[in-house]
N, C-alpha and C positions, 0 to 999 in steps of 0.2 A: 629453501624457499617453498618447495612443494609441500613439505611436511607442515610448515606453518600455515599454508593456505588450506590444507586438508583439515587441520584442527579448527580453523575459522569456519570452514564449511560445515563441520559437524556441529559446531555451536549454532550456526545459522539454521541448520536443519531442526535442531531442538527448539530454537526460538520460534521458527515458523510453525512447528507443531503446537507449541504452547499458545501462540498468539493467533492461531489460524482463523482466517475469515470464514473458511468453510465450516469449521467446527461450530462456531456461533458468533454472529456479529452482535456482541452484547453492547448495545449502545445506551448511553444515558439520554433520555428523551429531551432534556434541555440543552444538550451539547450541540445540536444541529437544528436546522429549521423545523419547526413543528407544523405538521399538516393535520387537517381534520381527520380523525379516524373514522372507521365505519360506525354508523349509527346502530344502536341496539334494536333488536326485534323483541318487543314485549309479548311474552306469552302469559296469559292469565288463567289461573285455575281457581277452584273454589277456595283454596287455602292461602294462596300466595301469588304474587306477580314476580316473575323471574325475567331479568334482562338477559338476552342472548346476543352475543357480539359475533356477527358473521365476518368471515374473511372474504377473500376474493372468490369469484365464481370461476376464475381461470384455472386450468390445470397447469402444472409446472411445464414451462416451455411454450405455453400458448401466449398469444399477444392480442392486443386490440388497439384500434385507432381511437385517439382522443380528440375531441373538439377543443378549441381554445378555452372554452368555458370549463370543460373537464380539467384541463391542465391548471387553470387558475384555482379551481376548487380543491383538486386532489394533489397537486404538485407545487403549490405556491407560485404558479406561473413560471415564465421564463424571463429572467433578467437579461436585458440586452447587453449589459456590461460584461456578461460572462459567456458570450457566444464565441464559437470557434474562430471566427475571422479575426479576432483580436489576439489570438494566442501567439502568433509570430511576433507581433509588436511587443507583447509582454516579455518574451524571452530576450529579444534583442535590446530592449530598453534596460535590462538588468545586467547582461553579460554578452559581450561581443564574441563572434566566432573566433577571432584572433586570441582574445583572452582565454577562452575555453581551451583552445588547442595548446596554448602555452602552459596551462595548468595540468593538462593530461596528455603529454607527448607520447606516453607508452600505453595509451588506451588500446583495447583489443582491436586489431586490424589496421592500426595506423602504420605509417612507414617505419617509425622507430620500433614498434612492436614486432613487425615482421623481421627486422634486422636482428633483434635479440632472440626471437623465437625460432628462427631458421635452424633446421636440423634437430630441434627438440621434438619429443614425442607428440606434443600437443599442436605442433605447427600445421596449419592448413594453407595450402598455396592460394586457394580462392577465398580466404577469409576477408570479408568486407569490414569496413570501419563501423563495427557494431555500436559503439558508444559515440557516434558522430554527433556533432552539433545539429545537423539536419534531422537526425532521428529523434533528438530531444524535442525539437520544435514540432515535428510531426506528431509525436506522442502527446504533447500538451494540446495540440489542436484537436486530436481525436477524442481525448477524454473530456474536453470542454463541451462536447456534444452529448454527454451522458449525465443523467441524474440517477441517484440510487435512493430507494425508499426501503426502510426496514420497519416492519410492523411487529411489535413484540407483545405477547400477552403479559398483562401486569402481574408482577410477582412470579413470573416464570421466564427468566432471562434467556433461556435457550430455545424458547418456543416462538418461532418467527416465520413470517413470510417476507421475502425479499423481491423487490421489483426493480426493473431497469426502465428508464425512459430515454428514448432516442429523441432529442429535442427537435431536430430538423424534420424527421419523419412523423413526429407526434405519435409514436408507437410505444405502448407500455407492454412489457413482457414480465410475467411472473417467473423469476429464475430459480426460486427455491422455496420450499415449504417444509417445516418440521412435520414429521409423521403424525404427531399428536396435536397439531395446531387446532384442529377442529374436533377434538375429542369432546364428549359431553361435559367433562369437567372443565376443560379450558375455554369452552364457548361461553362460560359464565364470567370469564375474566375480561376486563376491558382491554382494548387494543391501543397501545401507545406507539406513535409513529414519529420517525425522524427522517429527514431528507438531507442528502449530501449532494451538492452541486459541484461536480469536479471542475467546472469552469472557473471556480474561485481560486484554483491553484495559481499562485504568483500574482493574484489580482486583488487581494484584500490588504488593508492596512496602509501605513505610510510607505513611501518608496523605499526607505531604509529597511523596513520590515520585509518588504517583498524581496529585496536583495538578500537579507538574512535568511529568508525561507529557501531561496534557491541555493545559497551557500550551505545551509544545514542539510538540505536534501542531498546535494552532491557530495558533501563531506561524509555523510553516513554511507552512501553507496560506495564511495571510494575506499572506505575502510573494509567493507564487506567483500569487495572485489580486488583489493590491492595485491600487487605482486612484488612490492618493494621490500627492502631490508635495510638495516642501519647504514651500510656502506654502499648502497646501490648507486649506480651512476646518476648524477643529477640530484641525488637525494631521495630518500624513501617516499616522500610525498608526490613525486613526479610519476610514480608507478600506480596511481589510482586507476580504477576501471580496467585492470589488466585481464581479469578472468570473468567468465560468465557461466561456468559450469562447476559443480562440485567434482573435485578431482577423483575421489573414490568412486563416485557414481559413473563418471565418464569412462574411467579406465577399466571398470569392472571389479575393482578391489572390493566394492560393496555391491553385490548383485541383487539387493532387495528391490522389489518392484514399487515399494512405498505406496501400497494400496491398503487403506484402512478399512477393515471389514465392516465397521460400524457405519461407514458412509458409502459403501460400495453399491448399495441398492440405488441411491440417488446419483452417485458419480462412479459408475463402474469403470474399472481399468480396462483398457483395450488389450487384446491378446498380444503378448510380446513387447508391450510398452512399459517403460519404467518412469516413475515420477520423482526422480531425484532432483536435487537443487539445481535450478537454472535461472539465468537472468540476473539483473542487478541486485535482487534481494534473495537470490538462491531459493526461489520458490519450490517447495517440496509438497508431496502427497497428492493423491488423486482428488481430494475434496477441494484443495486450492486450485488445481488446474481446472477442475470442472466449474467452480464458482467464478473464477476470474475469466474463464472462457465465456460464461454466460453474460458477464458484465460487459466484456469487450465486444463480443460478436452477437450477443443475444442467443447463443447456441452453445450449450455445455460441451458438445461433442467435438468441437474444433480442436481444442487443446488436449482433450482426453484421447482423441484418435491420433493426434500428431503433436505430442509434447515437445518434440524437437524444434518446433516453430519458435519456442521461447528463446532458444539459444541461437537461432538463425536470423531472427528479425529483431534488430535493435529497437525499432519503434514499438513493437509489442512488449519487449523487455522493459523499456522505460514506462510504458503504460501500466504494467503490473506494479511497478514501484510507486508511481503516482497514486494509484488506487489504494495501495496499502498505506501510503503516507497520509492520505486524506480521510481515511475511515476510522472513527473512534471505536474503541472496544471497551465497554464498561468493565472496570472503573477507569480505564485509561481514556484520555482525550485523544484526538488526532494530533499527530506531530504538527500539522498545519495550524491548528488552533492554538497550540502552545507557542509556536515561534512568532505568531503575529499578535500575541496577547489577547486572543479572543476567549480563551479558556479561563474559567474562574475556579481555582482549586478549592476543595472542601477543607474544613478544619482538620479532618483526619489526614488529608494529603499534605497539608502544611506541616502537621506534626511529624510526618515522615520525611521532611526536608525537601518537599517537592514544590514549595510555594515560590521559590526564586526562579521564575519562568525564564527560560533561555535554552541554549543549545544543550546543556547538561540534561534537562528534563526530556528533550527529544530522544536522547540515548536511552533513558529509562522507559520511554514509550516503546521503542523498538527492541530493546534487549535488557530486560530486568536483571539478567545475570551479571551485568556490569555495574551493579550498585556499589556505592561507597568507594569509588576508585578515583585517584588523582592522576595527574600527568607525570607519572613516574615510569622509569624504564621497565619494559615488560608489560605495562598496563595497556589493554586495548583502547582505553579512553585517551591515552596519550596521542595515538595516531588519529583517532576521530577528531579530537580537538585540534591537532596539528593541521589536518586538512581544512577544518573550519577557519582557523586563523589565516591559513594560506589563501583560501578562496576569498574571504572577506577583504583581505588586504588588496588582492588583485582587483576587487570590485570597488575599492575606496570606501569601505564601510568601517567605521570606528566601533569596536565592540568592547571598549574599555569598561570594566565593571560588570560585564555579563558573565554569569557562572557557566563555564563551558565543561566542567568535569562533573562527576557524580558524588564527590565526597559529601558525606552526611546524608545521603539519600537512601531510602529504602524502597523496595519494589512497590508498585501500585497494589 
């Protein structure tokens, strides 16, 4: 069981590095709400007029208070349907606490988990119910107060500024800027902007689609954190949400600090800290810890200085998973947009077998290494799809006809 989980964790580490939000949030401008970009400053010479597109005046980490007019103009306003106070109702309307606990009896820190983990090397006497229903609700509530804006130089997909908006406080923070964003060359390129409102999680589409989204979200997390095996008590699917740390990283079998030198200037690793996989998505690397910390707290140093928070606080863990779930990365849409049928695939994506929108495509969004796999023994897709079928059944959702595997699909 440990070896299988370690292998999955290595795959997750590779996936997180490849799909890293910190490396580049490569968003397709039409995939999210478009906001007016900065207006050009026209400089005229004797020979020509050149448009210069300025970015933010803020330094990375600085913030400013916005008027309601600023928010309407620069952030598309604040939709009352997506405010935090509706998050609790959103979760409870889709899945009750009783149903959740029946689906995941062996989740980390539960009574059943403690019974099977006792006397194992990973057992912690004071382990709390990390994946609790209450932590899920708290995470949905917290992220609903956040909007994210990514401004990208046209034809330069990795050249970006990333902003965070605290809706309640009306505070905008510049959380990241590419070193060459304001180079003389790039200033001549228009700025394309997209906005993600994390309050739309579980709140868009028909009620059936909202249930499918929660089921797909939990199914993918359950696979990444699963501790079960074919003959496990209660069945393999009851062991979802069992782990929240990469085994090799936690035990010291892999002593890498997971600090990427290319991002160390913006997201420096703290002395003695290691950024191995933790949380529901086994988040790895300094740039992910730094960026997610900036989005959650408005301060990159919180998780850089104390990466262990991610394994200690289930609410924060769920928050990182929701942020990852909701954020598109060009050419990939967000898993959220896929499952609620908000995403429109291109012809090229259709030709790659990605046009049949459903749970199978969310697998490709999260892990392109699992392309062209069916529900056969030994296939990771079998367990992902198994969790999805199990959860949707518990929620009373009919998924007949939905493509839940990745057969015939190629990576984005």
